[in-house]
C-alpha positions as CSV (number, residue, x, y, z in Angstrom):
1,M,28.3,30.3,7.5
2,Y,28.3,34.0,7.5
3,T,28.1,36.2,4.4
4,L,27.6,39.9,4.0
5,H,25.3,41.1,1.3
6,Q,26.0,44.0,-1.0
7,Q,23.2,46.0,0.6
8,I,25.7,47.4,3.1
9,H,25.4,50.8,1.5
10,T,22.0,51.2,3.3
11,C,23.7,50.9,6.7
12,V,26.0,53.9,6.3
13,P,24.9,57.3,7.6
14,E,24.9,60.0,4.9
15,H,28.1,61.6,6.2
16,K,30.0,58.3,5.7
17,Q,31.0,56.6,2.5
18,V,31.7,52.9,2.2
19,I,30.3,51.6,-1.0
20,T,27.4,52.4,-3.3
21,G,24.8,50.1,-4.8
22,S,26.7,50.3,-8.1
23,D,29.8,48.8,-6.7
24,H,28.4,45.2,-6.9
25,R,30.8,43.9,-4.3
26,F,30.7,42.6,-0.8
27,P,32.3,44.6,2.1
28,S,35.3,43.4,4.1
29,L,34.8,42.4,7.7
30,A,37.4,42.8,10.4
31,V,36.8,41.7,14.0
32,Q,39.6,43.1,16.2
33,D,40.3,41.9,19.7
34,V,36.5,41.7,20.6
35,H,35.6,41.1,24.2
36,F,31.9,40.7,25.3
37,G,29.9,39.4,28.3
38,Y,26.2,39.5,28.8
39,T,26.9,40.5,32.4
40,G,30.0,41.7,34.2
41,E,30.5,38.3,35.8
42,R,31.5,36.2,32.8
43,E,33.2,37.0,29.6
44,V,31.6,35.0,26.7
45,V,33.8,36.2,23.9
46,G,37.4,37.0,24.8
47,G,39.9,38.6,22.4
48,V,38.4,37.2,19.2
49,S,40.0,38.6,16.0
50,L,39.3,37.5,12.4
51,S,39.3,39.0,8.9
52,V,36.9,38.1,6.1
53,E,37.6,39.3,2.6
54,P,34.8,40.6,0.3
55,G,32.6,37.8,-0.9
56,Q,34.4,35.2,1.3
57,S,32.3,32.8,3.5
58,I,33.4,31.5,6.9
59,A,32.1,28.9,9.4
60,L,32.1,29.4,13.1
61,V,32.6,25.9,14.7
62,G,32.9,25.0,18.4
63,P,31.2,23.3,21.3
64,S,28.0,24.5,22.9
65,G,28.6,27.7,24.9
66,S,31.8,28.7,23.1
67,G,30.3,32.0,21.8
68,K,29.4,31.2,18.2
69,S,25.8,32.6,18.5
70,T,27.1,35.5,20.5
71,I,29.5,36.5,17.8
72,L,26.7,36.4,15.3
73,K,24.6,38.7,17.6
74,L,27.5,41.1,17.8
75,L,27.9,41.1,14.0
76,M,24.3,42.0,13.7
77,R,24.6,44.6,16.5
78,L,22.0,43.0,18.7
79,Y,24.6,43.8,21.3
80,D,27.6,46.1,21.2
81,V,31.1,44.8,22.1
82,N,32.5,45.6,25.5
83,S,35.9,46.3,23.9
84,G,37.6,45.9,20.6
85,S,35.8,46.6,17.3
86,I,33.9,45.1,14.4
87,L,34.5,46.9,11.1
88,L,32.8,46.7,7.7
89,D,35.0,48.3,5.1
90,G,36.8,50.0,7.9
91,I,33.7,51.5,9.5
92,D,32.9,50.5,13.1
93,T,29.5,48.8,13.2
94,R,28.6,51.0,16.1
95,D,28.6,53.9,13.6
96,L,26.1,52.1,11.4
97,Q,22.3,52.0,11.7
98,Q,21.4,48.8,13.4
99,V,18.1,48.3,11.6
100,S,19.7,48.4,8.2
101,L,22.5,46.1,9.2
102,H,20.3,43.1,9.8
103,P,19.3,42.5,6.1
104,S,23.0,42.4,5.2
105,C,23.8,39.4,7.4
106,H,23.1,35.9,6.3
107,F,23.8,32.8,8.3
108,I,22.9,29.1,8.5
109,C,22.6,27.3,11.9
């Protein structure tokens, strides 16, 4: 399960506006044609796209090695995508402060 917490406003640089603490809502998530590989030899995530509406929960299900944990790491910006984008309320996560994004992600393994 993956849920975004309403604290996302702490992730946005001062020159960006997404939501404020008074909005009391969850941000939207869009994963758009994301490709990623830990090395150049093997692509682990290939062309993944998904959309999660504010407050919605999703489950990532698949066999071992299919990229579930890697997608979570990309959502938390432990790694940046090789191509494609991950957007929170239309803002690319690469434009957000990594350290403040982590408390906004919740998952159950």
